[in-house]
C-alpha positions in Angstrom: -1.7 -2.5 8.8 2.0 7.5 8.1 3.9 11.0 8.5 4.5 10.5 12.2 1.5 12.5 13.4 -0.9 10.0 11.8 -2.6 7.4 13.9 -1.3 3.8 13.6 -5.0 2.7 13.5 -5.5 4.8 10.4 -2.4 3.3 8.8 -3.7 -0.2 9.5 -7.0 0.6 7.8 -5.4 2.2 4.8 -2.1 0.4 4.6 -2.7 -0.9 1.1 -3.6 2.6 -0.3 0.1 3.4 -0.3 1.1 0.0 -1.8 0.0 0.4 -5.4 3.5 0.8 -6.9 6.5 -1.5 -6.4 10.0 -1.0 -7.6 11.3 -3.3 -10.3 13.0 -6.5 -9.0 15.3 -9.1 -10.7 12.7 -11.9 -10.5 8.9 -11.8 -10.6 8.1 -15.3 -9.3 4.5 -16.3 -9.3 3.3 -19.9 -8.7 3.5 -22.5 -11.4 1.4 -25.6 -11.4 2.8 -29.1 -11.8 0.1 -31.7 -11.7 -1.8 -30.7 -8.5 1.2 -28.9 -6.9 2.2 -25.3 -6.9 5.7 -23.9 -6.9 7.3 -20.5 -6.4 10.9 -19.4 -6.9 13.7 -20.8 -9.0 17.1 -22.6 -8.7 18.3 -23.0 -5.1 15.3 -20.9 -4.0 12.4 -23.0 -5.3 9.6 -23.9 -3.0 6.4 -26.1 -3.1 3.4 -24.1 -1.8 1.0 -25.6 0.8 -1.6 -23.1 2.0 -3.5 -25.6 4.2 -0.5 -27.2 5.8 -1.5 -26.6 9.5 -4.6 -28.4 10.6 -6.5 -26.9 13.6 -9.0 -29.2 15.3 -12.3 -28.2 16.9 -13.1 -26.4 19.2 -10.3 -24.0 18.2 -10.8 -21.5 15.4 -8.4 -19.6 13.2 -8.4 -15.9 13.8 -6.2 -13.1 12.5 -2.7 -14.7 12.4 0.3 -12.6 13.2 3.6 -14.3 13.8 5.4 -17.7 13.6 8.5 -19.2 15.2 10.2 -22.6 15.1 11.9 -24.4 18.0 14.9 -26.7 17.6 12.7 -29.8 17.6 10.9 -28.4 14.6 7.6 -27.5 16.2 5.9 -24.4 14.8 4.4 -21.8 17.1 1.7 -19.5 15.7 0.2 -16.5 17.5 -3.0 -14.7 16.4 -4.4 -11.5 17.6 -7.8 -13.0 18.2 -11.0 -11.4 19.4 -11.0 -9.7 22.8 -14.5 -11.0 23.6 -13.4 -14.7 23.3 -11.6 -14.7 26.7 -11.2 -18.5 26.9 -9.8 -19.0 23.4 -6.0 -19.6 23.3 -3.9 -17.2 21.2 -1.0 -19.6 20.5 -1.2 -22.8 18.5 1.6 -25.4 18.2 2.1 -27.8 15.2 4.5 -30.6 14.5 6.6 -30.9 11.3 3.7 -32.5 9.5 1.3 -29.8 10.4 -0.5 -31.8 13.0 -1.8 -29.9 16.0 0.2 -30.4 19.2 -1.2 -28.0 21.8 -2.7 -24.5 22.4 -2.2 -21.9 25.2 -2.0 -18.2 25.9 -5.6 -17.1 26.3 -4.2 -14.1 28.2 -3.0 -12.7 24.8 -6.4 -13.0 23.2 -7.4 -9.8 21.6 -3.9 -8.4 21.2 -1.4 -11.1 20.5 1.3 -10.0 18.1 5.0 -10.9 18.2 6.4 -14.4 18.8 10.0 -15.5 19.1 11.7 -18.8 20.3 15.0 -18.1 22.0 17.5 -20.6 23.3 19.1 -19.9 26.7 21.7 -22.5 27.6 20.0 -25.8 27.2 16.5 -24.4 27.5 14.2 -22.7 25.0 11.7 -20.0 25.8 8.9 -18.3 24.0 8.9 -14.5 24.0 5.5 -12.8 23.1 4.4 -9.2 22.6 0.8 -7.9 23.0 -0.6 -4.7 21.7 -4.1 -3.2 21.6 -5.4 -3.3 25.1 -2.6 -5.7 26.3 0.4 -3.4 25.9 2.8 -6.0 27.3 5.6 -8.4 26.6 6.3 -11.7 28.3 8.7 -14.7 28.6 7.0 -18.1 28.6 8.1 -21.7 28.6 7.3 -23.7 25.4 4.3 -25.1 27.2 2.9 -21.6 27.9 3.9 -21.1 31.6 4.7 -17.5 32.4 8.3 -16.7 33.5 7.7 -13.0 33.6 5.6 -10.2 32.1 6.5 -6.5 31.6 4.9 -3.4 30.4 6.1 0.1 29.3 9.6 1.1 30.4 8.7 4.3 32.2 12.3 5.1 32.9 12.6 6.0 29.2 10.3 9.0 30.0 8.4 8.4 26.8 5.1 7.1 28.0 1.9 8.6 29.5 1.0 7.9 33.1 -0.5 4.5 33.5 1.0 2.7 30.5 2.9 0.4 32.9 0.1 -0.2 35.4 -3.4 0.3 33.9 -3.0 0.4 30.1 -6.1 1.3 28.1 -6.8 0.5 24.5 -5.3 3.8 23.3 -3.0 4.6 20.4 -0.5 7.4 20.2 3.2 8.3 20.3 3.1 8.1 24.1 1.5 4.7 24.2 3.3 1.3 24.5 2.5 -1.0 21.6 5.4 -3.5 21.2 5.6 -5.6 18.1 8.7 -7.8 17.9 12.0 -8.9 19.5 15.6 -9.3 18.3 18.0 -11.2 20.5 21.7 -10.3 21.0 24.8 -12.5 21.5 25.0 -11.5 25.2 21.5 -12.7 25.9 20.0 -9.2 25.9 17.4 -8.1 23.4 15.9 -5.2 21.4 12.2 -4.6 21.5 10.4 -2.6 18.8 7.7 -0.3 20.0 6.2 -0.4 16.5 2.7 0.9 17.0 3.6 3.2 20.0 6.5 5.6 20.3 8.2 4.4 17.0 11.4 3.6 18.9 13.6 0.7 19.7 14.3 -0.3 23.3 17.3 -2.3 24.5 17.1 -4.7 27.5 19.8 -6.8 29.2 19.6 -10.6 29.6 17.5 -10.1 32.8 15.0 -8.0 30.9 16.1 -4.7 32.6 15.7 -1.7 30.4 19.0 -0.1 29.2 18.4 2.5 26.5 16.4 3.6 23.5 17.2 4.7 20.0 15.3 6.2 17.0 12.4 8.6 16.8 9.4 9.2 14.6 10.2 10.6 11.2 11.5 9.8 7.7 15.2 10.5 7.9 18.1 8.1 8.5 17.7 6.6 12.0 14.0 7.7 12.2 11.0 5.4 11.9 7.4 5.4 10.7 6.2 2.2 12.2 9.3 0.1 13.1 7.3 -3.1 13.0 9.9 -5.9 12.6 13.4 -6.3 13.9 16.2 -8.9 13.8 19.9 -9.5 14.5 21.8 -9.6 11.2 24.7 -11.9 11.9 25.0 -13.5 8.5 28.5 -14.9 7.7 31.1 -12.3 6.8 29.3 -9.4 8.4 29.8 -7.6 11.7 26.6 -8.2 13.7 24.0 -5.4 13.4 20.4 -4.9 14.1 18.0 -4.5 11.2 14.6 -2.8 11.4 11.6 -3.2 9.1 10.6 0.4 9.0 7.2 -0.5 7.5 5.4 2.7 6.6 8.7 4.2 5.4 8.9 1.2 3.0 12.5 0.4 3.9 14.9 -1.6 6.0 17.4 0.2 8.2 20.6 -1.3 9.7 22.2 -0.1 13.0 25.1 -0.9 15.2 24.3 -2.8 18.4 24.6 0.6 20.1 21.9 2.1 17.8 24.1 4.1 15.4 22.6 4.2 11.9 24.6 2.3 9.3 22.5 1.8 6.1 19.1 2.1 4.5 17.6 -0.1 1.8 14.5 0.9 0.0 12.5 -0.9 -2.7 9.9 -2.5 -0.4 6.2 -1.8 -0.2 5.3 -2.5 3.5 8.1 -4.7 5.0 6.7 -6.3 8.1 9.4 -8.4 9.7 12.8 -10.1 9.1 14.5 -13.5 9.5 17.8 -14.9 8.4 19.3 -18.3 7.6 22.8 -18.6 6.3 23.4 -15.8 3.8 19.7 -15.3 3.1 17.5 -12.6 4.6 13.7 -13.2 4.5 11.3 -10.2 4.5 7.6 -10.8 4.5 6.0 -7.8 2.8 2.4 -7.0 3.9 1.6 -6.1 0.3 1.2 -9.6 -1.2 4.8 -10.9 -1.5 7.8 -12.4 0.4 11.2 -11.1 -0.5 14.6 -12.9 -0.3 17.8 -11.0 -0.1 21.4 -12.3 -0.6 24.4 -11.6 1.6 24.9 -8.3 -0.2 21.3 -7.3 0.4 20.4 -7.7 -3.3 17.0 -9.1 -4.2 17.1 -12.8 -5.0 13.4 -13.0 -5.5 10.0 -11.6 -4.6 8.0 -14.9 -4.0 4.4 -14.7 -5.0 4.9 -11.4 -6.8 2.1 -10.5 -9.2 1.3 -6.8 -9.8 -2.2 -7.6 -11.1 -3.0 -9.6 -8.0 -1.7 -6.9 -5.8 -3.9 -4.4 -7.5 -6.9 -6.7 -6.9 -5.9 -7.1 -3.2 -5.6 -3.3 -2.9 -9.0 -2.7 -4.6 -10.8 -5.5 -2.7 -8.7 -5.4 0.5 -11.5 -5.6 3.1 -13.6 -8.2 1.3 -10.5 -10.4 0.6 -9.0 -10.1 4.1 -12.4 -11.0 5.7 -13.3 -13.8 3.2 -14.3 -16.6 5.6 -13.7 -19.4 3.1 -10.9 -17.8 1.1 -13.0 -18.2 -2.0 -11.5 -15.1 -3.6 -7.9 -15.9 -2.8 -5.5 -17.2 -5.5 -3.5 -20.3 -4.9 0.2 -19.8 -4.8 -0.2 -16.1 -4.0 -0.2 -14.1 -0.8 -2.6 -11.4 0.5 -0.8 -9.9 3.5 2.3 -11.6 4.8 2.8 -10.3 8.3 5.6 -12.6 9.5 7.7 -15.5 8.1 10.4 -17.8 9.4 12.8 -20.6 8.3 13.0 -24.0 9.8 16.3 -26.0 10.0 15.8 -27.5 6.6 15.3 -24.1 4.9 11.5 -24.4 4.6 9.6 -21.1 5.0 6.4 -20.6 7.1 4.3 -17.5 6.3 1.7 -16.0 8.6 -0.8 -13.7 6.9 -2.8 -10.8 8.4 -6.2 -12.1 7.3 -9.4 -12.3 9.3 -9.6 -16.1 9.5 -5.9 -16.7 9.5 -3.6 -18.5 7.1 -0.3 -20.3 7.6 1.5 -21.3 4.4 4.4 -23.7 4.2 6.9 -23.2 1.4 8.8 -26.5 1.2 12.3 -25.9 0.0 13.2 -28.0 -3.1 16.5 -26.4 -4.3 
């Protein structure tokens, strides 16, 4: 942030050590300056870069940002992991379409906030959140932050150590519950990736009742080494499937909605999550780039790609990630994209795994 016996914590400390080599891609698209503006991409996939788009007022502080989601009104929700000792600091920030702060909530996720998804149910919208570290939970909230329900490890799966559902401790392992992200299904049910825990995918019904599990730790088809991100792939002309960002295996894997393996796509470094809009799939890669795939899963572009910059990020990873003022960061380039999403206009928001947080807006021009 790992052959399967390795600790996820070790992977997180060393995640860039394995990211020094990337496969060739059709386009290497670094930022170009035009006056005082920066741009990435080309043609129909050209974007203006704004690193300081979201403005957070005092007394709140940016901490390690993890995930982003947009509601149908265009509000952007941002969750950060935060520091466990700051009990009264909220974990979720909300901004309007101009980057102006709207509200904050979710202090119960401070110190372990991770996944964040907006889901529409009938006429209502809800926020689904995952927590890892000492939290080990997932929850459904209103868009104002009121809790609808909260759940922990599905013990009926027979995968977890005693206490993971009642008194979870800050403990890592293949028998721990460390959920990362959601993917919602047409029937209202959802998949939940236990990315840092058992390395499996759980399926729940629309009432959040556990149904089944698929996958296992490993490197073969249908196996996972940190299944960090997950999404429903219902792009036009395709039968709906679930796609998993199998991060430490450096690949995406597609499955039927029943969990049968369909396809594997390599060529990534550390793919962290997945989003779709129209024919396009968006894959934030924790190793300094954001990838766009077309309807045939061919690479359109690696936004922000710069091998020399990635080498620098690898070499100076701790100093750069913890740079309080971002003085060593390069404009128009990414350090560690952890999540990304589209809004209704096709703009992209990128959350990066850096100590003081960063949310970048890529304003679509094409």
